[in-house]
N, C-alpha and C positions, 0 to 999 in steps of 0.2 A: 346607796353605794356611791360615795364621792371621794375624789382624791384629796389629800391634805393640801392646805393652803401653802403656796410656794414661799420659800424663805430667802430667796435671792435678795441681794442688796439693791437699794434704789438706784445705784449707778449702772446697773445691768440693763442694757437696752431692751432685753426681753421682758424684764420684770413687770412693767405696767400692763403689757398685753396679756401675760400669763395670769397676773392677778385678776384682770378683768374677765378672762375666760373662766377662772375658778368661780368668780362671783356670779357670772351669768349662768353657769352650770348649776350652782347651788340654788339660785333663785328659781330656775325652771324646775329643778327636782322638787323643791318645796311646793311648787304649784301643782305638779302632775301626779306625784305619788299618792295623794289622797283621792284622786278622781275615780269614779265608777266607770265601768265599761261604757255606759251610756254617755257620760261626760266626755270620755276619750273619743267618742264617735261624733261629737258635735263639730260643726264647721269652725275652722280657724279663720284668722284674718288673711291667710294665704289662699288666694283664689283657687277653689276646687279641692282643697285639702282639708281633711279633718284634723283635730288635735293630734290624734295618734299618727296620722300620716306625716305631720310635721316632725314628730319625734322619730319616725322611721327615716325620714330624709336626713335629719341630723345624725342619727345613729349610723346609717350606712356611710355617710360622709366621714364620720369619726373612724369607722373601720378602714375605709380606703385611705384616709389621711394618716392613720397609724402605720399602714404598710408603706406609704411614701416616706414618712419620717424615718422609719426603720431603714429604708434604702439609703436615705441621705446619710444617716449615721454610719452605715457600712461603706459609704463611698460609691454607691451604685447610682448612676445618673439616669436610670431608665424611668421615663415619665409614665403617667397613667394612660391607659387606653380604654376605649369603650368596650372592647372585647373582654377585658378582665373585670371591668366595673359592672357590666350588665348582669352577670350571675349574682353579684352581691345585691344589686337593687331588687332583682326578682325574689331572692330569698327573703329580704326584709319585707317586700310587698305582700308576701304570702302569709306573714304572721298575723295573728289576731291583734286587736288594739291593745289589750293588756300585755301581750308578749312583745309588741313593738316598744311599749314603755320600758319594760324590764331590759330589753336588749339595748335600748338607747342608754339607760343608766350604766350598764356594764361597759359598752363601747366607749362612751364619753369618759368614764373614769380611767379606762386603760390608756386612752389617748393623753389625758392630762398627766397620768403617772409617768408616761414616757417623756413628755416635755419636762416635767419636774426633775427627771433623772439626769438631764444634761448638765455636765459641769461647765465651768466658765469657759474653758477652752473650746468645748464642742459648741457651746452657744454662739461662739464667734466663727468657728470653722465650718460647721455643717452647712451644706446646701441641700435643700429639699427639692426633689424633682416634682414640682407641683403642676397643676393644670396650666398655670400662667407662665411656666418655665422654671428654671432653677432659682430658688429664693433663699436668702439667708433666714435664720430662724425667727427673728423679730418680724420680718415682712410676712413670712408664712403664718405666724400667729395672728397678724393683722387680717389676713384673708379669712382665717378661721373665726376670729371674733366678729368680723363683718357678717358672716353667715349665721353664727350662733346667736348673737345678740338680737338681730332683727327677727329671726325665726322664733326666738323665745318670746319676743313681743307679739308675734302672730298668735301664739298660744295664750299669753297673759291677757291681751286685749280682748280676745274672744270670750274669756271667762270673767274679766273685770273691766267693764267699760270705763274709759278714762285712764287706763294703764299707760305708762310712758317708759321709754328706755332710760335707765339711770344716767345721771349726769356724767359720772366718770367714764362710762362707756361711750356716751355721746361725744365727749371731748376727744377720745381716741379715734372714734370713727370719722370725725371731721378731718383728721389728719390725712385720711386716705379717700375722702369723699370724691375728689376729682377723678380718681380711677373709676369709681362707680358711675358718676355722672357721664363720663366719656363712653363707657361701655354700654350702659343700659339707658339709651335715649332713643326716641322714636325719630327715624330719619325724615319722614314726611313732615312732622311737626317742626323739626329743626329747620328744614327748608322754608317752611311757612313763616316762622318767627324771625329767622336770621337773614342777613347778618345784623346783629344788634348786641348791645350790652345793657345789663340790668343790675340794679343794686339790690343786694340782699341785706336788709337791716336785721341783724340777729339780736334777740334779747335773751337774757338769762343763759349764758353771760353775753354782755353787749359787745358787738363788733360788727364791722362792715365787710362784706365779701362781694367781689365782682363776679357776676355770671356772664360769661362771654359765649355768645352763640355765633360761630363762624362755620368753617368747614367741619369743626367738631365742637363739642361742649367742653368748657373748662371753667374751673372755679379758681379765683385768685384772691389772696388776702389783701385787697386794696380797693380804693374808690375808683369807679369808672369815670372816664373823662367826660363823657356826654351820655348818660344813661337814658334809654328810651322808656324806662319804667322801673318799678321797684316791687319788692315783696318784703313785708315785715312780719316777723314771727319769732317764736323761740327757736334756739338752735336745734332743739330736739324735734320740733314740729317740721322745720325745714329739712332736717336730715331725713325724716320719714317720708316727706314728699319726694325727695330725690330717689328714695328706695321704692317709690310707688305705693306708699302706705299712708297717704293722707286721709284724715277723717273729716267729715263735714263739721264736726264740733271743734276742730283745731282752730286756734286763733291765728289765722293767716290773712293778711290784708295786702291785696295787689293794687297797684296804681300805675297810671300811664298806659303805654302801648302793650300791656300784657295783663292777662287775667289769671286768676287762680286755676281756672279750667285749662288754660293754655299750658301752664306748667305741669299740671297733672297729666295732660296728653303727652307732653315732652318726656316725662319720666313715668312710663307705664309700670315699671317694676319687673320683678322676676318671681 
């Protein structure tokens, strides 16, 4: 059960995010639909969660997100609360692994259909009362892709060693990686390593990014003036490192006054 591919034009700011959400959803569905209950109960790459529990997390988030998107469409600015989310989480947690898969398929498809239904005017005017505050629809879709794409990898990599996040999704997620790096960083490690600047040499595609460790963590698309060290690796592998999902087999090379272990400690993930 998947929603149809969106047909909005390429000049629509929502289009690339919505297209990537559809692709991520279809890919994950293709991975999990054939799985046995035993496979659904296998550990995922998300620490402490099985494959089915990742689907439950994505499904409950899709249900809650649909409610918030509906509020935004109706002009209701009421944001989410733990009191209303808790019963949703409990209901999903109580499902069997196969039921969690089926419920995720249904909830994710409903969420995508609602996004697809927005006309050009609403795509520009709607503000979604999300956890991070009121968001326009493209920004909201960015939050959803960030969660969906990385958790889809949690499932895919557990079942297929060497799985990676597709390049199109990596490119979009890099556009908002500064938000992730700033929010999900370890304060003690930041204090130990900073203040300092480091060079991220990204390959495939090639570019240079400044990792600035000061009072907070920030990523800037430029060369540092006097870097204390560097990290070299694919854009996909560095992205996953910032999300706390680096693998020992990832081709990442650190040099200077920082080690790969330092950066993994800085970005413990979620």
